NUVO-177282 format. One record per residue: x, y, z of N, C-alpha, C in turn; residue number from 0. Coordinates in steps of 0.02 Angstrom, whole numbers, plus 32768, in hexadecimal, padded with zeros to 4 digits. Layout:
! NUVO-177282
<rec><n_u>X</n_u><n_v>Y</n_v><n_w>Z</n_w><ca_u>X</ca_u><ca_v>Y</ca_v><ca_w>Z</ca_w><c_u>X</c_u><c_v>Y</c_v><c_w>Z</c_w><nr>NUM</nr></rec>
...
This chain:
! NUVO-177282
<rec><n_u>7E7C</n_u><n_v>7D95</n_v><n_w>817E</n_w><ca_u>7EA3</ca_u><ca_v>7D8D</ca_v><ca_w>813C</ca_w><c_u>7EEC</c_u><c_v>7DBF</c_v><c_w>815A</c_w><nr>0</nr></rec>
<rec><n_u>7EE4</n_u><n_v>7DFA</n_v><n_w>8141</n_w><ca_u>7F41</ca_u><ca_v>7E09</ca_v><ca_w>8150</ca_w><c_u>7F29</c_u><c_v>7E33</c_v><c_w>8115</c_w><nr>1</nr></rec>
<rec><n_u>7F72</n_u><n_v>7E3C</n_v><n_w>8106</n_w><ca_u>7FA2</ca_u><ca_v>7E46</ca_v><ca_w>80D2</ca_w><c_u>7FC0</c_u><c_v>7E11</c_v><c_w>80AB</c_w><nr>2</nr></rec>
<rec><n_u>7FA7</n_u><n_v>7DF6</n_v><n_w>8067</n_w><ca_u>7FC3</ca_u><ca_v>7DC3</ca_v><ca_w>8044</ca_w><c_u>8007</c_u><c_v>7DEF</c_v><c_w>7FEC</c_w><nr>3</nr></rec>
<rec><n_u>801C</n_u><n_v>7DCE</n_v><n_w>8011</n_w><ca_u>8069</ca_u><ca_v>7E0E</ca_v><ca_w>7FE9</ca_w><c_u>8083</c_u><c_v>7DD3</c_v><c_w>7F8D</c_w><nr>4</nr></rec>
<rec><n_u>8069</n_u><n_v>7DFA</n_v><n_w>7F6A</n_w><ca_u>808E</ca_u><ca_v>7DCD</ca_v><ca_w>7F14</ca_w><c_u>80B1</c_u><c_v>7DFD</c_v><c_w>7EDF</c_w><nr>5</nr></rec>
<rec><n_u>810C</n_u><n_v>7DEC</n_v><n_w>7EF5</n_w><ca_u>813B</ca_u><ca_v>7E11</ca_v><ca_w>7EEA</ca_w><c_u>8142</c_u><c_v>7E0D</c_v><c_w>7E94</c_w><nr>6</nr></rec>
<rec><n_u>814B</n_u><n_v>7E48</n_v><n_w>7E74</n_w><ca_u>8141</ca_u><ca_v>7E4D</ca_v><ca_w>7E2D</ca_w><c_u>8185</c_u><c_v>7E5C</c_v><c_w>7E25</c_w><nr>7</nr></rec>
<rec><n_u>81AF</n_u><n_v>7E79</n_v><n_w>7E45</n_w><ca_u>820E</ca_u><ca_v>7E82</ca_v><ca_w>7E4D</ca_w><c_u>8224</c_u><c_v>7E86</c_v><c_w>7E8A</c_w><nr>8</nr></rec>
<rec><n_u>826A</n_u><n_v>7E61</n_v><n_w>7E7E</n_w><ca_u>8274</ca_u><ca_v>7E6D</ca_v><ca_w>7EB6</ca_w><c_u>8299</c_u><c_v>7E97</c_v><c_w>7EBA</c_w><nr>9</nr></rec>
<rec><n_u>82A4</n_u><n_v>7EA8</n_v><n_w>7F1E</n_w><ca_u>82ED</ca_u><ca_v>7F0A</ca_v><ca_w>7F15</ca_w><c_u>8314</c_u><c_v>7EEA</c_v><c_w>7F1B</c_w><nr>10</nr></rec>
<rec><n_u>8351</n_u><n_v>7F2A</n_v><n_w>7F2D</n_w><ca_u>83A2</ca_u><ca_v>7F22</ca_v><ca_w>7F4A</ca_w><c_u>83A9</c_u><c_v>7F3A</c_v><c_w>7F64</c_w><nr>11</nr></rec>
<rec><n_u>8379</n_u><n_v>7F6B</n_v><n_w>7F93</n_w><ca_u>838D</ca_u><ca_v>7F83</ca_v><ca_w>7FC6</ca_w><c_u>8381</c_u><c_v>7F6D</c_v><c_w>800E</c_w><nr>12</nr></rec>
<rec><n_u>8388</n_u><n_v>7F84</n_v><n_w>803E</n_w><ca_u>8369</ca_u><ca_v>7F62</ca_v><ca_w>8075</ca_w><c_u>832A</c_u><c_v>7F65</c_v><c_w>8090</c_w><nr>13</nr></rec>
<rec><n_u>830A</n_u><n_v>7F44</n_v><n_w>80C9</n_w><ca_u>82D2</ca_u><ca_v>7F3A</ca_v><ca_w>80DC</ca_w><c_u>82C8</c_u><c_v>7F83</c_v><c_w>80FE</c_w><nr>14</nr></rec>
<rec><n_u>828F</n_u><n_v>7FAA</n_v><n_w>8107</n_w><ca_u>826D</ca_u><ca_v>7FDE</ca_v><ca_w>8130</ca_w><c_u>8272</c_u><c_v>7FBC</c_v><c_w>8160</c_w><nr>15</nr></rec>
<rec><n_u>827B</n_u><n_v>7FE8</n_v><n_w>81AD</n_w><ca_u>827D</ca_u><ca_v>7FD7</ca_v><ca_w>81F0</ca_w><c_u>8259</c_u><c_v>7FF6</c_v><c_w>820E</c_w><nr>16</nr></rec>
<rec><n_u>8223</n_u><n_v>7FED</n_v><n_w>823C</n_w><ca_u>81F2</ca_u><ca_v>8011</ca_v><ca_w>8251</ca_w><c_u>820B</c_u><c_v>8064</c_v><c_w>8278</c_w><nr>17</nr></rec>
<rec><n_u>81DF</n_u><n_v>808A</n_v><n_w>8262</n_w><ca_u>81FA</ca_u><ca_v>80D3</ca_v><ca_w>8263</ca_w><c_u>821A</c_u><c_v>80DE</c_v><c_w>824F</c_w><nr>18</nr></rec>
<rec><n_u>8223</n_u><n_v>80DE</n_v><n_w>8210</n_w><ca_u>824B</ca_u><ca_v>80FD</ca_v><ca_w>81D4</ca_w><c_u>8237</c_u><c_v>811B</c_v><c_w>81A3</c_w><nr>19</nr></rec>
<rec><n_u>823C</n_u><n_v>8151</n_v><n_w>8189</n_w><ca_u>820F</ca_u><ca_v>8180</ca_v><ca_w>813E</ca_w><c_u>8223</c_u><c_v>813C</c_v><c_w>810C</c_w><nr>20</nr></rec>
<rec><n_u>81F0</n_u><n_v>812A</n_v><n_w>8103</n_w><ca_u>81DF</ca_u><ca_v>8100</ca_v><ca_w>80C8</ca_w><c_u>81B3</c_u><c_v>8140</c_v><c_w>807C</c_w><nr>21</nr></rec>
<rec><n_u>81DA</n_u><n_v>812C</n_v><n_w>804D</n_w><ca_u>81B8</ca_u><ca_v>8147</ca_v><ca_w>8023</ca_w><c_u>81A4</c_u><c_v>810C</c_v><c_w>7FDD</c_w><nr>22</nr></rec>
<rec><n_u>8172</n_u><n_v>8128</n_v><n_w>7FC2</n_w><ca_u>8153</ca_u><ca_v>80D8</ca_v><ca_w>7F94</ca_w><c_u>8126</c_u><c_v>810C</c_v><c_w>7F7C</c_w><nr>23</nr></rec>
<rec><n_u>8134</n_u><n_v>80E4</n_v><n_w>7F12</n_w><ca_u>80E5</ca_u><ca_v>80F4</ca_v><ca_w>7EE4</ca_w><c_u>80C0</c_u><c_v>80C3</c_v><c_w>7F09</c_w><nr>24</nr></rec>
<rec><n_u>8088</n_u><n_v>80C3</n_v><n_w>7EEB</n_w><ca_u>8054</ca_u><ca_v>80A8</ca_v><ca_w>7F02</ca_w><c_u>801B</c_u><c_v>80BB</c_v><c_w>7EC7</c_w><nr>25</nr></rec>
<rec><n_u>7FF1</n_u><n_v>8074</n_v><n_w>7EE1</n_w><ca_u>7FC0</ca_u><ca_v>806B</ca_v><ca_w>7EA0</ca_w><c_u>7F90</c_u><c_v>805A</c_v><c_w>7ECE</c_w><nr>26</nr></rec>
<rec><n_u>7F47</n_u><n_v>8065</n_v><n_w>7ED1</n_w><ca_u>7F32</ca_u><ca_v>805A</ca_v><ca_w>7EF8</ca_w><c_u>7ED1</c_u><c_v>8018</c_v><c_w>7EC3</c_w><nr>27</nr></rec>
<rec><n_u>7ED4</n_u><n_v>7FF5</n_v><n_w>7ED7</n_w><ca_u>7E8A</ca_u><ca_v>7FD9</ca_v><ca_w>7EC0</ca_w><c_u>7E61</c_u><c_v>7FC1</c_v><c_w>7EC3</c_w><nr>28</nr></rec>
<rec><n_u>7E14</n_u><n_v>7FBE</n_v><n_w>7EDC</n_w><ca_u>7DBF</ca_u><ca_v>7FAC</ca_v><ca_w>7EEC</ca_w><c_u>7DB7</c_u><c_v>7FD7</c_v><c_w>7EFD</c_w><nr>29</nr></rec>
<rec><n_u>7DB7</n_u><n_v>801D</n_v><n_w>7ECC</n_w><ca_u>7D6C</ca_u><ca_v>8039</ca_v><ca_w>7ED4</ca_w><c_u>7D33</c_u><c_v>8027</c_v><c_w>7EAB</c_w><nr>30</nr></rec>
<rec><n_u>7CFD</n_u><n_v>8037</n_v><n_w>7EDF</n_w><ca_u>7CC1</ca_u><ca_v>802D</ca_v><ca_w>7ED9</ca_w><c_u>7CB3</c_u><c_v>7FCF</c_v><c_w>7ED9</c_w><nr>31</nr></rec>
<rec><n_u>7CF3</n_u><n_v>7FBC</n_v><n_w>7F0B</n_w><ca_u>7CFA</ca_u><ca_v>7F63</ca_v><ca_w>7F0F</ca_w><c_u>7D09</c_u><c_v>7F42</c_v><c_w>7EDB</c_w><nr>32</nr></rec>
<rec><n_u>7D2E</n_u><n_v>7F6C</n_v><n_w>7EA0</n_w><ca_u>7D44</ca_u><ca_v>7F45</ca_v><ca_w>7E62</ca_w><c_u>7D99</c_u><c_v>7F4B</c_v><c_w>7E6F</c_w><nr>33</nr></rec>
<rec><n_u>7DA2</n_u><n_v>7EF4</n_v><n_w>7E87</n_w><ca_u>7DFF</ca_u><ca_v>7F16</ca_v><ca_w>7E78</ca_w><c_u>7E18</c_u><c_v>7F17</c_v><c_w>7E2B</c_w><nr>34</nr></rec>
<rec><n_u>7DFC</n_u><n_v>7F25</n_v><n_w>7E01</n_w><ca_u>7E21</ca_u><ca_v>7F46</ca_v><ca_w>7DD1</ca_w><c_u>7E20</c_u><c_v>7F8A</c_v><c_w>7DB4</c_w><nr>35</nr></rec>
<rec><n_u>7DFA</n_u><n_v>7FAC</n_v><n_w>7DE3</n_w><ca_u>7DE2</ca_u><ca_v>7FEC</ca_v><ca_w>7DEE</ca_w><c_u>7E25</c_u><c_v>801F</c_v><c_w>7E09</c_w><nr>36</nr></rec>
<rec><n_u>7E4A</n_u><n_v>804A</n_v><n_w>7DEC</n_w><ca_u>7E67</ca_u><ca_v>805F</ca_v><ca_w>7E14</ca_w><c_u>7E45</c_u><c_v>80AB</c_v><c_w>7E33</c_w><nr>37</nr></rec>
<rec><n_u>7E6F</n_u><n_v>80B6</n_v><n_w>7E87</n_w><ca_u>7E4B</ca_u><ca_v>80EB</ca_v><ca_w>7EA2</ca_w><c_u>7E70</c_u><c_v>8121</c_v><c_w>7ECE</c_w><nr>38</nr></rec>
<rec><n_u>7EB5</n_u><n_v>8107</n_v><n_w>7EB5</n_w><ca_u>7EFA</ca_u><ca_v>8134</ca_v><ca_w>7EA5</ca_w><c_u>7F24</c_u><c_v>812D</c_v><c_w>7EB8</c_w><nr>39</nr></rec>
<rec><n_u>7F5C</n_u><n_v>8150</n_v><n_w>7E7F</n_w><ca_u>7F97</ca_u><ca_v>8142</ca_v><ca_w>7E74</ca_w><c_u>7FD1</c_u><c_v>8177</c_v><c_w>7E7D</c_w><nr>40</nr></rec>
<rec><n_u>8003</n_u><n_v>8173</n_v><n_w>7EA3</n_w><ca_u>803F</ca_u><ca_v>81A1</ca_v><ca_w>7EA5</ca_w><c_u>8059</c_u><c_v>81C7</c_v><c_w>7E54</c_w><nr>41</nr></rec>
<rec><n_u>803F</n_u><n_v>8180</n_v><n_w>7E36</n_w><ca_u>8067</ca_u><ca_v>819E</ca_v><ca_w>7DED</ca_w><c_u>802C</c_u><c_v>81BC</c_v><c_w>7DB8</c_w><nr>42</nr></rec>
<rec><n_u>8003</n_u><n_v>81C7</n_v><n_w>7DD4</n_w><ca_u>7FD0</ca_u><ca_v>81FE</ca_v><ca_w>7DBD</ca_w><c_u>7FE7</c_u><c_v>823B</c_v><c_w>7DAD</c_w><nr>43</nr></rec>
<rec><n_u>7FC9</n_u><n_v>825F</n_v><n_w>7D75</n_w><ca_u>7FD4</ca_u><ca_v>829E</ca_v><ca_w>7D7C</ca_w><c_u>7FDB</c_u><c_v>82CA</c_v><c_w>7DB2</c_w><nr>44</nr></rec>
<rec><n_u>8018</n_u><n_v>82FA</n_v><n_w>7DC3</n_w><ca_u>8007</ca_u><ca_v>8331</ca_v><ca_w>7DF2</ca_w><c_u>8010</c_u><c_v>82F9</c_v><c_w>7E3C</c_w><nr>45</nr></rec>
<rec><n_u>8023</n_u><n_v>82B5</n_v><n_w>7E3F</n_w><ca_u>801E</ca_u><ca_v>8288</ca_v><ca_w>7E85</ca_w><c_u>8071</c_u><c_v>827D</c_v><c_w>7E73</c_w><nr>46</nr></rec>
<rec><n_u>808F</n_u><n_v>826C</n_v><n_w>7EC1</n_w><ca_u>80C6</ca_u><ca_v>8268</ca_v><ca_w>7EBD</ca_w><c_u>80EB</c_u><c_v>822C</c_v><c_w>7EEE</c_w><nr>47</nr></rec>
<rec><n_u>8104</n_u><n_v>8203</n_v><n_w>7EFA</n_w><ca_u>8114</ca_u><ca_v>81E0</ca_v><ca_w>7F35</ca_w><c_u>8116</c_u><c_v>81EA</c_v><c_w>7F65</c_w><nr>48</nr></rec>
<rec><n_u>80D1</n_u><n_v>81B4</n_v><n_w>7FA7</n_w><ca_u>80C7</ca_u><ca_v>81CF</ca_v><ca_w>7FD0</ca_w><c_u>8109</c_u><c_v>8197</c_v><c_w>8010</c_w><nr>49</nr></rec>
<rec><n_u>80F6</n_u><n_v>81D5</n_v><n_w>8037</n_w><ca_u>8135</ca_u><ca_v>81C6</ca_v><ca_w>8083</ca_w><c_u>811F</c_u><c_v>81A9</c_v><c_w>80C3</c_w><nr>50</nr></rec>
<rec><n_u>8116</n_u><n_v>81A9</n_v><n_w>80D6</n_w><ca_u>80FA</ca_u><ca_v>817E</ca_v><ca_w>8121</ca_w><c_u>813A</c_u><c_v>815C</c_v><c_w>8159</c_w><nr>51</nr></rec>
<rec><n_u>8122</n_u><n_v>8164</n_v><n_w>81AD</n_w><ca_u>8144</ca_u><ca_v>813F</ca_v><ca_w>81CD</ca_w><c_u>8133</c_u><c_v>80F3</c_v><c_w>81D6</c_w><nr>52</nr></rec>
<rec><n_u>8160</n_u><n_v>80D7</n_v><n_w>81B9</n_w><ca_u>8140</ca_u><ca_v>8065</ca_v><ca_w>81AD</ca_w><c_u>814F</c_u><c_v>807B</c_v><c_w>820E</c_w><nr>53</nr></rec>
<rec><n_u>8113</n_u><n_v>802F</n_v><n_w>8216</n_w><ca_u>8104</ca_u><ca_v>8024</ca_v><ca_w>825E</ca_w><c_u>80DE</c_u><c_v>803C</c_v><c_w>8294</c_w><nr>54</nr></rec>
<rec><n_u>80BC</n_u><n_v>807A</n_v><n_w>8278</n_w><ca_u>80B2</ca_u><ca_v>80C9</ca_v><ca_w>8293</ca_w><c_u>805D</c_u><c_v>80B9</c_v><c_w>8293</c_w><nr>55</nr></rec>
<rec><n_u>8041</n_u><n_v>809A</n_v><n_w>8288</n_w><ca_u>7FFC</ca_u><ca_v>80A7</ca_v><ca_w>8283</ca_w><c_u>7FDC</c_u><c_v>80E5</c_v><c_w>824A</c_w><nr>56</nr></rec>
<rec><n_u>8011</n_u><n_v>8108</n_v><n_w>8227</n_w><ca_u>8009</ca_u><ca_v>812C</ca_v><ca_w>81FE</ca_w><c_u>7FF9</c_u><c_v>813D</c_v><c_w>81BE</c_w><nr>57</nr></rec>
<rec><n_u>7FF1</n_u><n_v>80F9</n_v><n_w>81A2</n_w><ca_u>7FC3</ca_u><ca_v>80D7</ca_v><ca_w>816B</ca_w><c_u>7FB8</c_u><c_v>80A1</c_v><c_w>8187</c_w><nr>58</nr></rec>
<rec><n_u>7F65</n_u><n_v>8075</n_v><n_w>8157</n_w><ca_u>7F58</ca_u><ca_v>8043</ca_v><ca_w>8160</ca_w><c_u>7F80</c_u><c_v>7FEE</c_v><c_w>8170</c_w><nr>59</nr></rec>
<rec><n_u>7F7A</n_u><n_v>7FC4</n_v><n_w>8195</n_w><ca_u>7F9A</ca_u><ca_v>7F8D</ca_v><ca_w>81A4</ca_w><c_u>7FA8</c_u><c_v>7F6C</c_v><c_w>8175</c_w><nr>60</nr></rec>
<rec><n_u>7F96</n_u><n_v>7F7D</n_v><n_w>813E</n_w><ca_u>7FBB</ca_u><ca_v>7F3B</ca_v><ca_w>80F6</ca_w><c_u>7FD1</c_u><c_v>7F67</c_v><c_w>80E5</c_w><nr>61</nr></rec>
<rec><n_u>7FEC</n_u><n_v>7FA1</n_v><n_w>80F0</n_w><ca_u>8028</ca_u><ca_v>7FCF</ca_v><ca_w>80E0</ca_w><c_u>806D</c_u><c_v>7FC7</c_v><c_w>8116</c_w><nr>62</nr></rec>
<rec><n_u>8047</n_u><n_v>7FC3</n_v><n_w>813D</n_w><ca_u>8083</ca_u><ca_v>7FD7</ca_v><ca_w>8192</ca_w><c_u>80A7</c_u><c_v>7F8C</c_v><c_w>8198</c_w><nr>63</nr></rec>
<rec><n_u>806B</n_u><n_v>7F43</n_v><n_w>8185</n_w><ca_u>8095</ca_u><ca_v>7F14</ca_v><ca_w>8184</ca_w><c_u>80B1</c_u><c_v>7EFE</c_v><c_w>813A</c_w><nr>64</nr></rec>
<rec><n_u>809D</n_u><n_v>7F0B</n_v><n_w>8109</n_w><ca_u>80AE</ca_u><ca_v>7EE8</ca_v><ca_w>80BE</ca_w><c_u>80DF</c_u><c_v>7F12</c_v><c_w>80BB</c_w><nr>65</nr></rec>
<rec><n_u>80E5</n_u><n_v>7F5A</n_v><n_w>80BB</n_w><ca_u>8124</ca_u><ca_v>7F7D</ca_v><ca_w>80B0</ca_w><c_u>817E</c_u><c_v>7F6A</c_v><c_w>80D4</c_w><nr>66</nr></rec>
<rec><n_u>815B</n_u><n_v>7F50</n_v><n_w>8114</n_w><ca_u>817C</ca_u><ca_v>7F34</ca_v><ca_w>812F</ca_w><c_u>81B4</c_u><c_v>7F06</c_v><c_w>8120</c_w><nr>67</nr></rec>
<rec><n_u>8181</n_u><n_v>7EDA</n_v><n_w>8108</n_w><ca_u>818E</ca_u><ca_v>7EA0</ca_v><ca_w>80E0</ca_w><c_u>81D0</c_u><c_v>7EA6</c_v><c_w>80A7</c_w><nr>68</nr></rec>
<rec><n_u>81D1</n_u><n_v>7EDE</n_v><n_w>8077</n_w><ca_u>81F4</ca_u><ca_v>7EEE</ca_v><ca_w>8040</ca_w><c_u>822B</c_u><c_v>7F0D</c_v><c_w>803E</c_w><nr>69</nr></rec>
<rec><n_u>8262</n_u><n_v>7F1E</n_v><n_w>800D</n_w><ca_u>8289</ca_u><ca_v>7F20</ca_v><ca_w>7FFE</ca_w><c_u>828F</c_u><c_v>7F56</c_v><c_w>7FE2</c_w><nr>70</nr></rec>
<rec><n_u>82C0</n_u><n_v>7F8D</n_v><n_w>7FF8</n_w><ca_u>82B2</ca_u><ca_v>7FE4</ca_v><ca_w>7FBD</ca_w><c_u>82BD</c_u><c_v>7FB3</c_v><c_w>7F68</c_w><nr>71</nr></rec>
<rec><n_u>82AD</n_u><n_v>7FD6</n_v><n_w>7F41</n_w><ca_u>829A</ca_u><ca_v>7FBD</ca_v><ca_w>7EF9</ca_w><c_u>827E</c_u><c_v>7F83</c_v><c_w>7EEF</c_w><nr>72</nr></rec>
<rec><n_u>8261</n_u><n_v>7F65</n_v><n_w>7F1B</n_w><ca_u>821D</ca_u><ca_v>7F36</ca_v><ca_w>7F19</ca_w><c_u>81E6</c_u><c_v>7F45</c_v><c_w>7F08</c_w><nr>73</nr></rec>
<rec><n_u>81D5</n_u><n_v>7F2F</n_v><n_w>7EC1</n_w><ca_u>8187</ca_u><ca_v>7F3C</ca_v><ca_w>7EBD</ca_w><c_u>814F</c_u><c_v>7F02</c_v><c_w>7ECC</c_w><nr>74</nr></rec>
<rec><n_u>812F</n_u><n_v>7F05</n_v><n_w>7F01</n_w><ca_u>80F5</ca_u><ca_v>7EE3</ca_v><ca_w>7F10</ca_w><c_u>80C2</c_u><c_v>7EDB</c_v><c_w>7F09</c_w><nr>75</nr></rec>
<rec><n_u>8072</n_u><n_v>7EC6</n_v><n_w>7EFB</n_w><ca_u>803F</ca_u><ca_v>7ECE</ca_v><ca_w>7EFE</ca_w><c_u>8013</c_u><c_v>7EA2</c_v><c_w>7F45</c_w><nr>76</nr></rec>
<rec><n_u>8012</n_u><n_v>7ED7</n_v><n_w>7F81</n_w><ca_u>8003</ca_u><ca_v>7EBD</ca_v><ca_w>7FB7</ca_w><c_u>7FB7</c_u><c_v>7EB8</c_v><c_w>7FB1</c_w><nr>77</nr></rec>
<rec><n_u>7F74</n_u><n_v>7E85</n_v><n_w>7FB8</n_w><ca_u>7F2D</ca_u><ca_v>7E77</ca_v><ca_w>7FBC</ca_w><c_u>7F26</c_u><c_v>7E7F</c_v><c_w>8013</c_w><nr>78</nr></rec>
<rec><n_u>7EF7</n_u><n_v>7EB5</n_v><n_w>8032</n_w><ca_u>7EE8</ca_u><ca_v>7EB1</ca_v><ca_w>8055</ca_w><c_u>7EB7</c_u><c_v>7EB9</c_v><c_w>806E</c_w><nr>79</nr></rec>
<rec><n_u>7EAD</n_u><n_v>7E8D</n_v><n_w>80B1</n_w><ca_u>7E69</ca_u><ca_v>7E7B</ca_v><ca_w>80BF</ca_w><c_u>7E43</c_u><c_v>7EB5</c_v><c_w>80E9</c_w><nr>80</nr></rec>
<rec><n_u>7DFB</n_u><n_v>7EB9</n_v><n_w>80CF</n_w><ca_u>7DCF</ca_u><ca_v>7EFC</ca_v><ca_w>80EC</ca_w><c_u>7E05</c_u><c_v>7F30</c_v><c_w>8148</c_w><nr>81</nr></rec>
<rec><n_u>7E03</n_u><n_v>7ED6</n_v><n_w>815C</n_w><ca_u>7E1C</ca_u><ca_v>7EF1</ca_v><ca_w>81A2</ca_w><c_u>7E71</c_u><c_v>7F11</c_v><c_w>81A1</c_w><nr>82</nr></rec>
<rec><n_u>7E95</n_u><n_v>7F0E</n_v><n_w>8176</n_w><ca_u>7EDC</ca_u><ca_v>7F1B</ca_v><ca_w>8155</ca_w><c_u>7ED6</c_u><c_v>7F68</c_v><c_w>8131</c_w><nr>83</nr></rec>
<rec><n_u>7E83</n_u><n_v>7F83</n_v><n_w>8119</n_w><ca_u>7E98</ca_u><ca_v>7F98</ca_v><ca_w>80F7</ca_w><c_u>7E62</c_u><c_v>7FE9</c_v><c_w>811D</c_w><nr>84</nr></rec>
<rec><n_u>7E19</n_u><n_v>7FEC</n_v><n_w>8100</n_w><ca_u>7DE0</ca_u><ca_v>8018</ca_v><ca_w>8117</ca_w><c_u>7DC8</c_u><c_v>8011</c_v><c_w>813F</c_w><nr>85</nr></rec>
<rec><n_u>7DB9</n_u><n_v>7FB5</n_v><n_w>813D</n_w><ca_u>7D99</ca_u><ca_v>7FB4</ca_v><ca_w>816E</ca_w><c_u>7D47</c_u><c_v>7FC8</c_v><c_w>8169</c_w><nr>86</nr></rec>
<rec><n_u>7D12</n_u><n_v>7FB6</n_v><n_w>81A1</n_w><ca_u>7CD4</ca_u><ca_v>7FCB</ca_v><ca_w>819D</ca_w><c_u>7CB1</c_u><c_v>8020</c_v><c_w>816E</c_w><nr>87</nr></rec>
<rec><n_u>7CFA</n_u><n_v>8046</n_v><n_w>816F</n_w><ca_u>7CE2</ca_u><ca_v>8081</ca_v><ca_w>8164</ca_w><c_u>7CF9</c_u><c_v>80AB</c_v><c_w>8124</c_w><nr>88</nr></rec>
<rec><n_u>7D1F</n_u><n_v>8066</n_v><n_w>8117</n_w><ca_u>7D37</ca_u><ca_v>807B</ca_v><ca_w>80C3</ca_w><c_u>7D4A</c_u><c_v>80B5</c_v><c_w>80AC</c_w><nr>89</nr></rec>
<rec><n_u>7D5B</n_u><n_v>80D9</n_v><n_w>8079</n_w><ca_u>7D6D</ca_u><ca_v>8107</ca_v><ca_w>8070</ca_w><c_u>7D41</c_u><c_v>814F</c_v><c_w>8034</c_w><nr>90</nr></rec>
<rec><n_u>7D0F</n_u><n_v>8156</n_v><n_w>805D</n_w><ca_u>7CEF</ca_u><ca_v>8188</ca_v><ca_w>8011</ca_w><c_u>7D04</c_u><c_v>819A</c_v><c_w>7FEE</c_w><nr>91</nr></rec>
<rec><n_u>7D25</n_u><n_v>81BD</n_v><n_w>7FE9</n_w><ca_u>7D4B</ca_u><ca_v>8206</ca_v><ca_w>7FC8</ca_w><c_u>7D77</c_u><c_v>81D7</c_v><c_w>7F90</c_w><nr>92</nr></rec>
<rec><n_u>7D7F</n_u><n_v>8185</n_v><n_w>7F93</n_w><ca_u>7DA5</ca_u><ca_v>8176</ca_v><ca_w>7F76</ca_w><c_u>7D63</c_u><c_v>8145</c_v><c_w>7F44</c_w><nr>93</nr></rec>
<rec><n_u>7D45</n_u><n_v>813B</n_v><n_w>7F6B</n_w><ca_u>7D18</ca_u><ca_v>8109</ca_v><ca_w>7F35</ca_w><c_u>7D21</c_u><c_v>80BE</c_v><c_w>7F58</c_w><nr>94</nr></rec>
<rec><n_u>7D3D</n_u><n_v>80C9</n_v><n_w>7F97</n_w><ca_u>7D4C</ca_u><ca_v>807E</ca_v><ca_w>7FBC</ca_w><c_u>7D16</c_u><c_v>8065</c_v><c_w>7FE8</c_w><nr>95</nr></rec>
<rec><n_u>7CEB</n_u><n_v>802B</n_v><n_w>7FF3</n_w><ca_u>7CC3</ca_u><ca_v>8047</ca_v><ca_w>7FFD</ca_w><c_u>7CC3</c_u><c_v>8000</c_v><c_w>8040</c_w><nr>96</nr></rec>
<rec><n_u>7C85</n_u><n_v>800E</n_v><n_w>807F</n_w><ca_u>7CB9</ca_u><ca_v>7FDD</ca_v><ca_w>80BC</ca_w><c_u>7CC7</c_u><c_v>7FB2</c_v><c_w>80C4</c_w><nr>97</nr></rec>
<rec><n_u>7CE3</n_u><n_v>7F95</n_v><n_w>80E8</n_w><ca_u>7D01</ca_u><ca_v>7F38</ca_v><ca_w>80DE</ca_w><c_u>7D2E</c_u><c_v>7F3E</c_v><c_w>809B</c_w><nr>98</nr></rec>
<rec><n_u>7D41</n_u><n_v>7F57</n_v><n_w>805E</n_w><ca_u>7D40</ca_u><ca_v>7F24</ca_v><ca_w>8028</ca_w><c_u>7D97</c_u><c_v>7F2F</c_v><c_w>803F</c_w><nr>99</nr></rec>
<rec><n_u>7DA8</n_u><n_v>7EE4</n_v><n_w>801F</n_w><ca_u>7DF0</ca_u><ca_v>7EE8</ca_v><ca_w>8010</ca_w><c_u>7DF5</c_u><c_v>7F06</c_v><c_w>7FBC</c_w><nr>100</nr></rec>
<rec><n_u>7E2B</n_u><n_v>7F1C</n_v><n_w>7FD6</n_w><ca_u>7E7B</ca_u><ca_v>7F49</ca_v><ca_w>7FB0</ca_w><c_u>7EB3</c_u><c_v>7F37</c_v><c_w>7FA2</c_w><nr>101</nr></rec>
<rec><n_u>7EE0</n_u><n_v>7F36</n_v><n_w>7F5A</n_w><ca_u>7EFE</ca_u><ca_v>7F27</ca_v><ca_w>7F35</ca_w><c_u>7F2E</c_u><c_v>7F60</c_v><c_w>7F37</c_w><nr>102</nr></rec>
<rec><n_u>7F75</n_u><n_v>7F72</n_v><n_w>7F48</n_w><ca_u>7F8F</ca_u><ca_v>7F95</ca_v><ca_w>7F2F</ca_w><c_u>7FDA</c_u><c_v>7F7E</c_v><c_w>7F23</c_w><nr>103</nr></rec>
<rec><n_u>7FD8</n_u><n_v>7F87</n_v><n_w>7EF0</n_w><ca_u>802D</ca_u><ca_v>7F82</ca_v><ca_w>7EC6</ca_w><c_u>8046</c_u><c_v>7FCC</c_v><c_w>7EE8</c_w><nr>104</nr></rec>
<rec><n_u>80A0</n_u><n_v>7FA7</n_v><n_w>7F0B</n_w><ca_u>80B1</ca_u><ca_v>7FD4</ca_v><ca_w>7F21</ca_w><c_u>8103</c_u><c_v>7FCD</c_v><c_w>7F0A</c_w><nr>105</nr></rec>
<rec><n_u>8129</n_u><n_v>7FFD</n_v><n_w>7EFB</n_w><ca_u>8183</ca_u><ca_v>8006</ca_v><ca_w>7EFC</ca_w><c_u>8192</c_u><c_v>8033</c_v><c_w>7F32</c_w><nr>106</nr></rec>
<rec><n_u>81C2</n_u><n_v>7FF5</n_v><n_w>7F65</n_w><ca_u>81E3</ca_u><ca_v>8035</ca_v><ca_w>7F7E</ca_w><c_u>820C</c_u><c_v>8057</c_v><c_w>7F6F</c_w><nr>107</nr></rec>
<rec><n_u>8225</n_u><n_v>809A</n_v><n_w>7F6F</n_w><ca_u>823A</ca_u><ca_v>80BA</ca_v><ca_w>7F68</ca_w><c_u>828E</c_u><c_v>80C6</c_v><c_w>7F88</c_w><nr>108</nr></rec>
<rec><n_u>8274</n_u><n_v>80DD</n_v><n_w>7FCA</n_w><ca_u>82A9</ca_u><ca_v>80E7</ca_v><ca_w>7FFA</ca_w><c_u>8299</c_u><c_v>80E4</c_v><c_w>8037</c_w><nr>109</nr></rec>
<rec><n_u>82B6</n_u><n_v>80CA</n_v><n_w>8057</n_w><ca_u>82AE</ca_u><ca_v>80C2</ca_v><ca_w>80AB</ca_w><c_u>82E2</c_u><c_v>80F3</c_v><c_w>80CE</c_w><nr>110</nr></rec>
<rec><n_u>82D2</n_u><n_v>8120</n_v><n_w>811F</n_w><ca_u>8303</ca_u><ca_v>8143</ca_v><ca_w>812D</ca_w><c_u>8306</c_u><c_v>8148</c_v><c_w>8168</c_w><nr>111</nr></rec>
């Protein structure tokens, strides 16, 4: 399946390009197989925006491909199939079961 994007708010800035450092706010859903249950958010107390080099395999494939198609300032919901998320391993520390579909609400804050 890959990654499906649902636009929540249009951005006004440029689209990131592979190799850039991208900073995002993100909330992930899919804890224990429930797509309405949050497993992590950069907006939780004590958390801060998350930065990664895009297009380098530093994050799950759904993020690498999904965020590349977004603009700075854009907010979108990315629905990632298991092969674009954590696959057969899951991510037990966050309650992500093996072969889980996950949803991420992402706001692109910057790309440099």
